[in-house]
N, C-alpha and C positions, 0 to 999 in steps of 0.2 A: 464550443466545448462544453459538456457536463461533467461536473466532477463535484464529488462528495468525500470530503476529509475530515477525518474526524480522529479524536485523539483516542477513544477507546468507544468501540463498537458504533452505534448511533447518535452517540451523547444523546441530549436533549431534544435532538430533533428528527427521529425516525419519520415524521410527517414530511419532511424536507428531502427526504432520499426518497420516498411514495412519489411524491410530487415530481420529483426529478427523470426519476426512471418510469413514470407514467404507468400503463397499465402493466402492472406483474407479469412478468415472463420469465424467459431461460436465463440464468445467472450462471455465469462462472465463475467458482471461487476456487482462490490460489493462497495456497498456502504454503509456500515455498518457504517463507520465513521462518518458517518452524522446522525446516528440513535438517537440521542439526540436534535435533531434539529426538530422544526414544521415540521408538516407532507407534508405542500407546500412548504415549503424551500427544504426539503429532495427531494421531488418527483422533484422539478424544477432541482437539482442536477443530479439526473438519468438521467432526459432527457436530459442533456445537453451532459454528456457521452453518452448516444445512439446516437444520431444525430452527434456527431464529430465522432465517430469509422464507423458507417456507411457512412458517406461521403467519410470514405477512402477505403471504400469496403468493409468492415466487417457486421457479420449480429449476432449485440451485443443482449444481454439478461439479466434482471439483474437475478443476484443470491442473494434473500434476506435471509440470514441466517436468520434472524426472523423466517422461515418458516423452521427452520431445528436445532431448539433447541434441544438437547439431542436426534439428530436421525442422529448421522454421519455416520449410512452404509446408509441410505438414500442420503443423503449429496453427499458423496461418489461416489454414483450412476449417481447424476446428473453432478456432476462435470466432471466425463468421456465424458461427450457428448460435451466438449468444450477442445479446443488443447489450447486456449489462457484465462487465467484471468486478468482482468483488473480492479486495486484496487485503488480509486479514494482518495480522502484526505478529513481531517474534524479533528476528533480528535482522537490521536494516540490509547488512552487507551480503548476507547468505540470501536474501530474496532478489539483492541487484545481480548476485553472480549468476543466480539462475536463471532470472529473465535474459542475462545476456545470452547463457550457453543454448537458450533455446530460441533467441529471437523474439522472444514476447516483446523483447523493449519496446522493439522496433513498430514489431506488428499494434503493440496496444496503441505505442504514441501514436501513429500514422491514424488510426481509426478513431480516437478521441479526438485529435486536432480535426480531422472531417465530419466529425458529428454521426458516425454511427456504431459508435461503443460508447455507452454511458460507465463513467470511470468510480467506484465507490473504494475507498480501504481507509485503514484506522491504525495507526501508531505506523510502523513500519510501512504500512501501505499508504501512509499520506508520505511519509518523508521522503519515499523514495522517487516522487515525482518531480521533486527538484532539479536544479539544475547541478549542485554537488551534493555528497555526502558528507563534506568535511564538517566538523564538528559534531557528528552522531556519535563517534569513537567514545566521548563522555558518556552514553548512553549503551550501546552496543559494541561487544567485542568484536573487530576485525580480525584477530584471529582466529574466530570459529569458521571463517571462509572457508580456509585449505581444506581441513578434515571434512567437513561436509559436502564441501564441491569439488575438489580435487584441484582447483585452479586459485589464482589471486585476488586478491580485493580490487573491485572496480570505484573509482572512487567519483566518478560521474553519475548524476541522477538521471531521469528520463527527461528533464527540462521541460515540463508542462506548465511549471509555475515560476516565476522569478522568484520568488522567497522560501527560505527555509521554513519547515514546520520544526516547532518544539514541542511534542507531545506529551501529556502526562503533567502539566505544569501545577505546581503546589499540590499534586497528588499521593496518596498513600501509595501508589503504585511505583512511584518514582522515590524508591526509598534511600537509592545512594546521592542522591541531590545533583543528578546529571542535568537538569534543567538549567540551573542558573548557570552550570558551567559553559553549557552550549550557549546562553544566552550573552556570557562575557565572550566567548570566542568570535560570536557573529559581531559583535559591538566592536571588538578590536579589529578586525580583519574588514567591517562593513561591510558585512553580507549583510543582504534585507531578509529578516526574519517576522514569524509570527508565532506567539506562545497560543499553547490551547489547551486549555483545563478538559478534564477528563465529559465535562458538561458541551463544550465549544466544538463547532463544526466550521469549516470553512466551505462554502459553495459557490460553485461557478456554473451558471447558467450563460455561455456566451462567452463573453471575454473577461469581465471585472469581476473578483473574486468578493464576496460577501461572508462577513465574519456573522456569526451568530452565537 
């Protein structure tokens, strides 16, 4: 497996992302965590991700999961056009719901496990790959899922890592102090976790995760 998990964008380790992906090629940008935002704010977020990836030499294109709701076979075919997927932050629960509705959850997980797809993501995009989303409600509101997607909350993650991610730890972006609340819950429930500052990343190139 090849995975790059960050708290905020590339953290201080953009060179690790470049090394993990190899020669820059096509990147599928998934911004579904922002599907509950006003359209202008969501589009601005997509534009920023595409711009930053293009500046690194990639050929990024948005993969809007809303276009593949209940069309998992078409989603899988589209995903096969890319060697890397980049999943930006926002609401983790909204992201998880859209991954489920489109079948992208199984398609991405299978390709990451068999080594045909490199996964990059930050904040919500990093949190969603764990086994459970329990605890993330301290940072993201699950009640945004129904109005944004018309479905109920999905509490399991993609199961690609066996520990929870606590993003923005000690960051000014964590303005409601959700990080320590998440840590307390994980400790209380014996859930393995790793905190990430906005500078840190977790890189997986094979099986073992490395915290940088």
